[in-house]
N, C-alpha and C positions, 0 to 999 in steps of 0.2 A: 575420082581424086586423082588427076594427072600430075606425075612428077615432073619437075623441071629436067630439061636434056642434061645427061651426064650425072644427075643426081643419084645418090646411092640410098639404097634403102637401110634404115637401122634394122637390127635383128627382131624386134617386136613387130615390125611392119611386114618383114618376111614371114614371121610366124603367123601374122594374121592372114597374109595371102595364102599361105600353105593351108590354113585352116578352112578358108572360103573355097579353096580348089578342091580340098577333099568334100566339102558339102555339095557343090556343084557336081562333082564327078559321081557322087552317090545319088543324087537326084536323077542324073542322066541315066546311069546304071538301071534304075528302078522304072523309067518310063518306057513304054512300048514303041515300037515304030522305026520305020528307016531312018527317019531324021536322028534319033538317038543313036542307031549303030554307025551312022556316017559322022556324028559328032565324037563319039568314044574312039573310032579308028583315027579319026583326025588327031585327036589329043595323043593316042599311042604312037602315031607316025612322027609327031612333033617331037614328042620326048625321045623316040629312037634317032631323029636326026641330030638334035642337041647332044645326045649322047655321043653320037659321032663325033660331032665336032670337038666336044670335050676330051675325047680320046685323041684326037689330032693335035691337040693342046699338049697333052701329056707326053705324046711322043716327040714333040720337039722340045720339051723342058728338060732341062739337065737335072741332075739328081737333087741339088739344092733346091732348085724352083718347085721340082713335084712334091719335095717334102713341105715346103711351104704351102702349097696348094692344097695339100691334103690336111694340113693342121688347121685350116678354116672350117669352122663347123659346118656351113652349108656346102662348101666344095666337097669337104670329106664325105658327107652324105651322099652328094651327087657321084662322086667317083665310086663309092659303094654300090649305089643303085646300079650303075652302068657296069659294074664288076671292073673297074679299071685302077681300083685303088692300089697304090703302089706298095702298101705294107700290108702283110697277111692279117686276117682277122685276129689270131692269135697273139700276136705282138700288140694290136691296138688293144685289145680286151686286158691283156696284162699291164700296160701302161695306165688304163683306167682305174684297175685295182690298186695300182701304186699309188696313184694320185689320191684314192680315198683313205689310204692306210694311217695318215696322221690324225685325220677325224676319228676312225675307229679305235686308235690307240687311246686317244683323248678320253673316248668313253669307257676305257679299261679292257678292251678287247684287241683283236688283232685279225687282219685278213691277208692273205697270200695268195698268189696265183697257184694253181695246182694243174692247171693244162686243160687242152681240149681233148674230148673224145667224141670222135664223129662230130656232129654239129652241136655238141654241149660242151658248155664252159663249166670248169669246176674250180671252186675258190675254196680255201681252208679258212673257216671262220672259228675264231678261239674268244670264248665269251670270259670274261674276267671271273676270277675265282673269290674265295673269301665270302662264301655266303649265298644263299639261293634269293636272288631277286626277281623282278619281272622278267627277267629273260630266261629263266628256267623253265623246264617242260616245254619248250618250244613256243611260248607265248610273249608277250609284253615287247621290252624294248631291244629285245635282240632281233624281232620281226622288221624293226625299222632298219637296222643296220643290213640285214639280208635284203631287204626291199631296194635300199640304196645301193647296194653293190650289184645286185641284180639289173636295175635301170641303168647304171653306169656302163656296165659291161654290155648290156644289149644296145645302147646310144652308141658306142663306140664301134661296135661289131653287130650291126643288124642281122647278118647273114647266119649268126648263130641262132639256134631256135630257142635254147633256154640255158639258164644257170642253175647248177646243182652244188648248194652249199655243203662242205663236209665240216659239219659242226662238232667242235672240240669244247670241254671247258678246262679252262686253265686251273691246274691244282691250287687249293688254298694254301697259304704260308703255314708251315708246320717247322717250328724252330728244332734245330738239330739235336739241342739237349733232350727234348721229348723222345727222340728216337734212340739216343745212347744211353739214357738213363733207365737203369732197370730197379724196380723196387724189389726188397728182399722177400723170400717166401715166408 
C-alpha cells in the first residue's frame, strides 16, 4: 500500500508499521544464514545513518524548535533511541507523572514524582483513606494506577529500567472532637 508523495502517516498507521517491522526483524533474527546477517546489518546501518541525520537536524535547531520536535511522540521516541533527546529522562518522566496526577486524584489518591536512583524511577503513590477497598493489601484498583504510572513513565523515558512505587495510605478522616474529648474515669 503505497502512500501518495508527501502524504503523512496517521499515528495508527505508524504504529502498524512499527509492529510489522518488529515482526519482520524477529523473523530475520531467528533465521540462520549469511543473508539474514546481511539483512540485519543493513537495518542496523540504516538506523545508524538515520540517527546521525536526526542528530544533525537537532544540531541546527534552535531551542524552541528542538523542544517542539521532542514533544512529538514519534520524534521524541526516535530522539531517545539515538540518545539525542534534548531533555533529561528524569524531567520527561516527572512531566508524565504530573500529567497523570489529576486522573489519580479523581480516584481518591495522589501521585508525585520522587526522583531517579540509578536507572530506577521512584514515584510516591497515595491511596485514598476512609476504609479498606480493593486497593488494600497491594491488590485491586491500586494496581491499575500503579500500572498506568509505570507505563507512562517508561513511555516518556524508556532508558529508565523500572518504576518503583513508594505506596502510602492516606489517613482516614478523624474528627478533632474525638481526639480532644476525654471520657470521665
